C-alpha positions as CSV (number, residue, x, y, z in Angstrom):
1,X,-15.4,10.4,8.3
2,X,-13.7,11.9,5.2
3,X,-12.0,8.8,3.9
4,X,-9.8,10.9,1.6
5,X,-8.5,12.8,4.5
6,X,-7.4,9.3,6.4
7,X,-4.4,7.9,5.0
8,X,-4.4,3.9,5.3
9,X,-2.4,2.1,8.0
10,X,0.1,0.2,6.2
11,X,2.2,-2.8,7.9
12,X,5.0,-4.8,6.9
13,X,4.7,-8.7,8.1
14,X,7.7,-10.3,7.9
15,X,6.6,-14.3,7.6
16,X,9.9,-16.7,7.9
17,X,11.8,-15.1,5.0
18,X,9.2,-13.1,3.4
19,X,8.3,-9.6,3.7
20,X,4.7,-9.2,2.9
21,X,3.0,-5.8,2.5
22,X,-0.7,-5.3,4.1
23,X,-3.2,-3.1,4.8
24,X,-4.6,-2.9,8.3
25,X,-8.8,-3.4,7.7
26,X,-9.4,-3.2,12.0
27,X,-9.0,-3.9,15.0
28,X,-10.7,-5.1,18.4
29,X,-9.2,-4.3,21.8
30,X,-10.4,-6.7,24.3
31,X,-9.4,-6.0,28.2
32,X,-5.7,-5.9,27.9
33,X,-5.3,-7.8,24.6
34,X,-6.4,-6.5,20.6
35,X,-6.9,-8.1,17.4
36,X,-5.6,-6.7,14.3
37,X,-7.2,-7.6,10.8
38,X,-4.9,-7.3,8.2
39,X,-5.6,-7.6,4.4
40,X,-2.0,-8.4,2.3
41,X,-1.5,-7.1,-1.3
42,X,-1.8,-10.8,-2.3
43,X,-5.2,-11.0,-0.7
44,X,-4.5,-13.0,2.0
45,X,-6.2,-12.1,6.0
46,X,-3.5,-12.4,9.2
47,X,-4.5,-12.1,12.4
48,X,-2.2,-10.8,14.8
49,X,-2.8,-11.0,19.0
50,X,-1.1,-8.4,21.3
51,X,-0.9,-8.4,25.0
52,X,-0.2,-5.0,26.7
53,X,0.5,-4.0,24.0
54,X,3.3,-6.3,23.0
55,X,2.7,-8.6,19.9
56,X,2.3,-12.3,21.3
57,X,1.6,-14.3,17.6
58,X,-0.3,-13.9,14.4
59,X,-0.4,-15.9,11.4
60,X,-3.0,-16.4,8.0
61,X,-5.8,-17.3,9.0
62,X,-8.2,-18.7,6.1
63,X,-11.3,-19.1,8.4
64,X,-11.5,-17.5,12.0
65,X,-14.1,-19.8,13.6
66,X,-17.2,-19.2,15.4
67,X,-16.1,-19.2,19.4
68,X,-12.5,-18.3,19.5
69,X,-11.1,-15.4,21.0
70,X,-10.3,-13.6,17.7
71,X,-14.8,-13.9,17.0
72,X,-15.2,-12.2,20.7
73,X,-13.0,-10.1,20.2
74,X,-14.3,-8.3,17.5
75,X,-18.0,-8.9,18.6
76,X,-18.0,-7.8,21.9
77,X,-14.9,-5.6,22.4
78,X,-14.4,-2.2,20.9
79,X,-13.8,-2.4,16.8
80,X,-12.0,0.3,15.2
81,X,-12.7,0.0,11.0
82,X,-10.4,1.4,8.9
83,X,-9.7,4.0,8.1
84,X,-9.7,5.6,11.1
85,X,-6.8,8.2,13.0
86,X,-6.5,6.0,16.1
87,X,-5.4,3.0,13.9
88,X,-1.5,4.0,13.6
89,X,-1.6,4.4,17.4
90,X,-2.5,1.5,17.9
91,X,-0.4,-0.6,16.6
92,X,3.2,-0.1,18.7
93,X,5.0,-1.2,15.7
94,X,4.2,-1.2,11.9
95,X,6.4,-4.0,10.6
96,X,6.0,-7.5,12.3
97,X,7.5,-10.4,12.4
98,X,5.8,-13.6,13.4
99,X,7.5,-15.4,16.3
100,X,8.3,-19.0,16.4
101,X,5.3,-20.8,16.8
102,X,7.4,-24.0,18.6
103,X,9.3,-22.2,20.6
104,X,6.3,-19.1,21.8
105,X,5.0,-20.2,25.1
106,X,8.5,-21.0,26.4
107,X,9.6,-17.0,25.4
108,X,6.6,-16.3,27.1
109,X,7.2,-17.1,30.9
110,X,10.5,-14.8,30.4
111,X,8.1,-12.0,30.2
112,X,4.6,-12.9,32.1
113,X,3.5,-14.2,35.0
114,X,1.8,-17.6,34.8
115,X,-1.6,-16.7,35.3
116,X,-1.1,-13.9,32.1
117,X,0.5,-16.6,30.1
118,X,-2.5,-18.9,31.1
119,X,-5.0,-16.1,29.9
120,X,-2.7,-15.4,27.4
121,X,-3.1,-19.1,26.0
122,X,-6.8,-18.7,25.6
123,X,-6.4,-15.4,23.0
124,X,-4.6,-18.2,21.0
125,X,-7.1,-20.7,20.0
126,X,-7.1,-20.1,16.4
127,X,-3.1,-20.5,15.8
128,X,-2.9,-23.8,18.6
129,X,-5.2,-26.9,19.2
130,X,-8.0,-26.6,21.7
131,X,-6.5,-29.7,24.0
132,X,-3.0,-27.9,23.4
133,X,-4.0,-24.9,25.2
134,X,-6.2,-26.9,28.0
135,X,-2.6,-28.6,28.7
136,X,-0.6,-25.6,28.9
137,X,-3.2,-24.0,31.6
138,X,-4.1,-27.6,32.9
139,X,0.1,-27.2,33.9
140,X,0.2,-23.8,35.5
141,X,-3.0,-24.8,37.8
142,X,-1.2,-28.2,39.0
143,X,2.3,-25.9,39.2
144,X,0.4,-23.7,42.1
145,X,-1.4,-26.6,43.7
146,X,1.6,-28.4,44.3
147,X,3.1,-25.4,45.8
148,X,0.1,-25.1,48.0
149,X,-0.8,-21.4,46.3
150,X,-4.2,-22.5,46.0
151,X,-5.7,-18.4,45.9
152,X,-3.4,-18.6,42.0
153,X,-5.0,-22.4,41.6
154,X,-8.1,-20.8,41.5
155,X,-7.4,-17.8,39.8
156,X,-6.3,-20.4,36.8
157,X,-8.9,-23.0,37.2
158,X,-11.4,-20.4,36.7
159,X,-9.4,-19.2,33.5
160,X,-9.4,-22.8,32.0
161,X,-13.3,-23.1,33.1
162,X,-14.3,-19.9,31.3
163,X,-11.9,-21.4,28.3
164,X,-13.2,-24.8,27.8
165,X,-16.5,-24.6,30.0
166,X,-17.5,-27.6,28.9
167,X,-14.4,-29.5,30.2
168,X,-15.5,-31.9,32.8
169,X,-12.0,-32.2,34.7
170,X,-12.0,-28.3,35.0
171,X,-15.6,-27.8,36.3
172,X,-14.9,-30.5,38.9
173,X,-12.1,-28.5,40.3
174,X,-13.4,-24.9,40.1
175,X,-16.6,-26.9,42.4
176,X,-14.4,-29.2,45.1
177,X,-14.6,-28.2,48.6
178,X,-11.2,-27.0,48.8
179,X,-12.2,-23.7,47.1
180,X,-15.3,-22.9,48.6
181,X,-13.9,-20.3,50.7
182,X,-12.7,-18.5,47.0
183,X,-16.4,-18.6,46.1
184,X,-17.3,-16.9,48.5
185,X,-14.5,-14.5,48.5
186,X,-15.4,-13.6,45.1
187,X,-18.9,-13.7,45.1
188,X,-19.2,-11.7,48.7
189,X,-16.7,-9.1,48.0
190,X,-16.4,-5.3,46.0
191,X,-14.6,-5.7,43.1
192,X,-12.0,-2.9,44.7
193,X,-11.6,-5.5,47.1
194,X,-11.2,-8.5,44.3
195,X,-9.0,-6.2,42.3
196,X,-6.5,-6.2,45.3
197,X,-5.8,-10.1,45.2
198,X,-6.8,-11.3,40.9
199,X,-6.2,-7.4,39.1
200,X,-6.7,-9.1,35.5
201,X,-10.1,-11.1,37.2
202,X,-11.1,-7.6,38.0
203,X,-10.1,-6.0,34.9
204,X,-11.6,-8.5,32.8
205,X,-14.7,-8.8,34.4
206,X,-15.4,-5.0,34.1
207,X,-14.8,-4.8,30.5
208,X,-17.1,-7.5,29.9
209,X,-19.5,-5.4,31.8
210,X,-18.3,-2.0,30.8
211,X,-22.0,-1.1,29.5
212,X,-22.7,-1.0,33.9
213,X,-21.8,3.0,34.8
214,X,-20.1,1.2,38.1
215,X,-17.9,-1.2,36.2
216,X,-17.0,1.8,33.7
217,X,-16.1,3.9,36.6
218,X,-13.2,1.4,37.9
219,X,-12.3,-0.1,34.2
220,X,-11.3,4.1,33.7
221,X,-9.7,4.2,37.1
222,X,-7.3,1.2,36.4
223,X,-6.8,1.5,32.7
224,X,-6.0,5.6,34.3
225,X,-3.0,3.8,36.5
226,X,-2.3,1.5,33.9
227,X,-0.8,4.6,31.5
228,X,-3.3,2.8,29.1
229,X,-4.2,6.3,26.7
230,X,-5.1,4.3,23.8
231,X,-7.4,2.0,25.5
232,X,-8.9,4.8,28.2
233,X,-10.0,7.1,24.9
234,X,-11.4,4.5,22.6
235,X,-13.5,3.1,26.3
236,X,-14.4,7.3,26.5
237,X,-15.1,7.3,22.9
238,X,-17.5,4.0,22.8
239,X,-19.4,5.8,25.6
240,X,-20.1,8.9,24.0
241,X,-21.1,7.3,20.4
242,X,-23.5,4.9,22.8
243,X,-25.6,8.0,24.6
244,X,-25.0,10.6,22.9
245,X,-23.4,12.4,25.7
246,X,-20.7,15.2,25.2
247,X,-18.7,15.1,29.0
248,X,-15.0,15.4,29.5
249,X,-13.8,16.9,26.2
250,X,-11.0,19.3,27.5
251,X,-9.4,15.9,29.4
252,X,-9.7,13.4,26.7
253,X,-8.5,16.0,24.3
254,X,-5.2,16.3,25.7
255,X,-5.1,12.7,25.8
256,X,-5.6,12.3,22.3
257,X,-3.4,14.7,21.4
258,X,-0.3,12.4,23.2
259,X,-1.5,10.1,20.6
260,X,-3.2,11.7,17.6
261,X,-2.5,15.4,15.5
262,X,-4.9,17.9,16.2
263,X,-6.0,17.2,12.6
264,X,-6.5,13.3,13.5
265,X,-8.6,14.3,16.6
266,X,-11.0,16.6,14.4
267,X,-11.8,13.5,12.7
268,X,-11.9,11.0,15.5
269,X,-14.7,13.1,17.0
270,X,-16.6,13.9,13.7
271,X,-16.4,9.8,14.2
272,X,-18.7,9.7,17.1
273,X,-20.8,12.6,16.0
274,X,-19.2,14.8,18.1
275,X,-19.0,18.5,16.9
276,X,-15.3,19.1,17.1
277,X,-15.7,23.0,16.0
278,X,-18.2,23.7,19.4
279,X,-15.9,21.7,22.0
280,X,-12.2,22.4,20.4
281,X,-11.3,26.4,20.5
282,X,-7.9,25.0,18.5
283,X,-9.7,23.7,15.9
284,X,-10.4,27.2,14.0
285,X,-6.9,28.3,14.6
286,X,-6.4,24.6,12.1
287,X,-8.6,25.8,9.3
288,X,-7.1,28.9,9.5
289,X,-3.8,28.0,8.7
290,X,-5.4,26.0,6.0
291,X,-6.9,28.4,4.3
292,X,-3.8,30.9,4.7
293,X,-1.6,28.0,3.4
294,X,-4.6,28.0,0.2
295,X,-5.7,24.5,1.0
296,X,-9.6,25.8,0.8
297,X,-10.8,22.3,-0.5
298,X,-9.1,21.1,2.6
299,X,-10.6,23.5,4.7
300,X,-14.0,22.8,3.1
301,X,-13.9,18.6,3.6
302,X,-13.1,19.5,7.7
303,X,-16.2,21.4,7.6
304,X,-18.6,19.3,5.6
305,X,-20.5,17.8,7.9
306,X,-20.9,20.6,10.2
307,X,-21.3,23.4,7.9
308,X,-24.9,23.8,9.7
309,X,-23.9,24.6,13.1
310,X,-20.9,26.5,13.2
311,X,-19.8,29.2,15.9
312,X,-19.8,32.3,14.2
313,X,-16.7,32.6,14.8
314,X,-16.6,30.5,11.6
315,X,-18.6,33.3,9.6
316,X,-15.7,34.9,7.8
317,X,-13.4,31.4,7.1
318,X,-16.7,30.3,5.3
319,X,-16.4,33.5,3.2
320,X,-13.2,32.8,2.1
321,X,-14.3,29.3,1.5
322,X,-16.9,30.2,-0.6
323,X,-15.0,32.8,-2.6
324,X,-12.2,30.5,-3.5
325,X,-13.2,27.2,-3.5
326,X,-12.9,25.1,-6.9
327,X,-16.6,25.6,-8.2
328,X,-16.3,21.4,-9.2
329,X,-15.9,21.2,-5.8
330,X,-18.9,23.5,-4.5
331,X,-21.1,21.3,-7.2
332,X,-19.6,18.1,-5.8
333,X,-21.0,18.9,-2.4
334,X,-23.7,21.4,-3.1
335,X,-26.6,20.3,-0.6
336,X,-23.6,21.1,1.9
337,X,-23.0,24.3,0.9
338,X,-26.6,25.3,0.7
339,X,-26.7,26.2,4.3
340,X,-23.2,28.5,3.7
341,X,-24.9,30.4,0.9
342,X,-27.9,31.7,2.9
343,X,-25.2,33.3,5.0
344,X,-23.6,34.7,2.3
345,X,-27.0,36.1,0.7
346,X,-27.5,37.7,4.1
347,X,-24.4,39.4,4.2
348,X,-25.2,40.9,0.8
349,X,-22.4,39.3,-1.1
350,X,-24.4,40.0,-4.3
351,X,-21.9,39.9,-6.9
352,X,-19.9,37.4,-5.6
353,X,-23.0,35.1,-5.4
354,X,-23.9,35.7,-8.9
355,X,-20.1,34.8,-10.2
356,X,-20.2,31.7,-7.9
357,X,-23.7,30.8,-9.6
358,X,-22.2,31.3,-13.1
359,X,-19.9,28.8,-12.7
360,X,-22.3,26.0,-10.6
361,X,-24.5,26.2,-13.9
362,X,-21.8,26.0,-16.3
363,X,-20.3,22.5,-14.2
364,X,-23.9,21.1,-13.8
365,X,-25.0,21.5,-17.3
366,X,-21.8,19.9,-18.6
367,X,-22.9,16.9,-16.9
368,X,-27.1,17.0,-16.9
369,X,-30.0,17.9,-18.5
370,X,-31.5,21.4,-18.5
371,X,-34.6,20.5,-16.1
372,X,-32.0,18.5,-14.1
373,X,-29.9,21.5,-13.3
374,X,-33.0,23.2,-12.6
375,X,-34.3,20.7,-10.1
376,X,-30.9,21.0,-8.1
377,X,-30.8,24.5,-8.0
378,X,-34.4,25.1,-7.0
379,X,-33.4,25.4,-3.1
380,X,-30.8,27.6,-4.2
381,X,-32.8,29.9,-6.9
382,X,-35.5,30.7,-3.0
383,X,-32.7,32.0,-1.6
384,X,-31.6,34.1,-4.0
385,X,-34.6,35.1,-5.7
386,X,-33.1,38.4,-7.5
387,X,-30.7,36.3,-8.8
388,X,-29.9,37.1,-12.6
389,X,-28.1,33.5,-13.2
390,X,-30.8,31.6,-11.8
391,X,-33.5,34.1,-13.5
392,X,-31.6,32.7,-17.0
393,X,-31.9,29.2,-15.9
394,X,-36.1,29.5,-14.9
395,X,-35.9,31.1,-19.0
396,X,-34.4,28.6,-20.6
397,X,-36.5,25.5,-19.1
398,X,-39.6,27.6,-20.2
399,X,-37.5,27.9,-23.9
400,X,-37.1,24.3,-23.6
401,X,-41.3,23.2,-24.2
402,X,-41.0,26.1,-27.4
403,X,-39.9,24.9,-30.3
404,X,-40.1,28.3,-32.1
405,X,-37.7,29.8,-29.8
406,X,-34.7,27.5,-30.0
407,X,-32.5,30.4,-31.3
408,X,-33.0,31.9,-28.4
409,X,-32.6,29.6,-26.0
410,X,-29.3,28.4,-28.2
411,X,-27.9,32.2,-27.1
412,X,-28.9,30.9,-23.6
413,X,-27.0,28.0,-23.7
414,X,-23.5,29.4,-25.4
415,X,-24.1,32.4,-22.4
416,X,-23.4,29.1,-20.3
417,X,-20.2,28.3,-22.8
418,X,-22.5,25.0,-23.4
419,X,-21.2,25.3,-27.0
420,X,-22.8,21.6,-28.4
421,X,-26.4,22.3,-27.0
422,X,-26.6,25.4,-28.4
423,X,-25.6,24.5,-31.8
424,X,-28.2,21.7,-31.2
425,X,-30.6,24.5,-31.0
426,X,-29.3,26.4,-33.8
427,X,-29.7,23.0,-36.2
428,X,-33.1,22.9,-35.1
429,X,-33.8,26.2,-36.1
430,X,-31.9,25.5,-39.5
431,X,-34.0,23.0,-40.3
432,X,-37.6,25.1,-39.4
433,X,-35.7,28.2,-41.7
434,X,-34.0,27.0,-44.4
435,X,-33.8,30.1,-46.0
436,X,-32.7,32.1,-42.6
437,X,-28.6,32.9,-42.7
438,X,-28.6,33.7,-38.8
439,X,-28.2,30.1,-37.6
440,X,-25.7,29.5,-39.4
441,X,-23.9,32.4,-38.5
442,X,-24.1,31.1,-34.9
443,X,-23.2,27.6,-35.4
444,X,-19.7,28.8,-37.0
445,X,-19.2,30.9,-34.3
446,X,-20.2,28.1,-31.6
447,X,-17.6,26.2,-33.9
448,X,-15.1,29.0,-33.5
449,X,-15.6,28.7,-29.5
450,X,-14.7,25.0,-29.5
451,X,-11.4,25.6,-31.4
452,X,-13.1,23.5,-34.5
453,X,-12.0,25.9,-37.2
454,X,-12.7,24.2,-40.5
455,X,-16.1,23.4,-39.3
456,X,-16.4,27.5,-38.8
457,X,-14.9,28.2,-41.6
458,X,-17.7,26.0,-43.3
459,X,-20.5,27.0,-41.7
460,X,-19.6,31.0,-42.3
461,X,-19.7,30.0,-45.9
462,X,-22.8,29.2,-45.3
463,X,-24.1,32.0,-44.0
464,X,-22.7,34.0,-46.4
465,X,-24.2,32.3,-49.3
466,X,-27.6,32.2,-47.6
467,X,-26.8,35.9,-46.6
468,X,-26.2,36.4,-50.6
469,X,-29.6,34.8,-51.6
470,X,-32.0,37.0,-49.2
471,X,-30.2,40.1,-50.5
472,X,-30.7,38.9,-54.0
473,X,-34.3,37.4,-53.4
């Protein structure tokens, strides 16, 4: 993906009375939860936990421990690395305030069910003591048990056992006789049946097992009913990237364009190795608008990675880009443009190709030695076998091995505006033929081209003197 086309996702953190600026480094989706990893301008790492798209808690962490929910999310969840166009859509507010830690769970009770609260507690183990979180979940378990709600008690003890599998008391309660019937129900019933009684369990189960077709399909259905557009889109993108099979592009394009722009969607598809110009009819119009506005480099940036596999409807666009693109940009991406050049050759744009080749050679000679330039241009030479520019470069390489023909090589360098290299050649000739006025005259002209008036005048005097000696001799 072209990083220069994607702006980093910036976030402002209010930590007590201090405002901190940061950049989102990565994010991870794990079922209903997500984790945002932020690097601040002071080189500190903050992590934020969200549930159902709402901020739960976050703080600075010097170390994220193995086995924690954050580690699990970035290892087993759907991870989005920066820069990525969807990161901004993933974060509901780019200005966050860290909640009061001491009042957190009492405040969460007003917004979420007790079962959700127990689950949320398991995602906060990087910020709270393990025993403190176990106690919170335990209290919820005993609350339901006192009320005689054994179904909810079982759901909570399952959460606690998953969070603290070595906790003996949790395991004993989970396996107690009073919960035998619930064990049987979860083992023998279909996921859609369990979904009616314990949607949180099913959603977590399907997310963890989303590589299985049945669980993946059910998870899609759950997310669609919840209007979880971002999560649904990321689930599809993950599947496409893994199996490299493109399906339902139109459906997910409609979802994506509710969250990101067409330009961003094109970059997202590129990220998962989908050629957007084969599957998105509107992509052509977007590139055309860039061309009309004179944004040739931007248009080229979008097309670069797919330049070998574009529909014929892009031929005219490629022609316009080739004709108007800055030569330095072409040199920087020369390998990508060889295919474009091949198309232009077949279309007979000989004059335009020669002008472009001249510009490319000039820039390449400024950065590399003659032999390296020749090697770099070999693929193009095969395409442009009748190119006068390429014949000159080939001739220059031959002259490089012949010290008796430095004047001729210098003339070629001068033709390609390489005045310093031409001067070197003419100096060499002066040493070989000290009485010949021609090298001095050429050196004078080279300094004139460089704008070095005094040096040009000095060598003009040398030329006049040598010329006079030659005539009187």
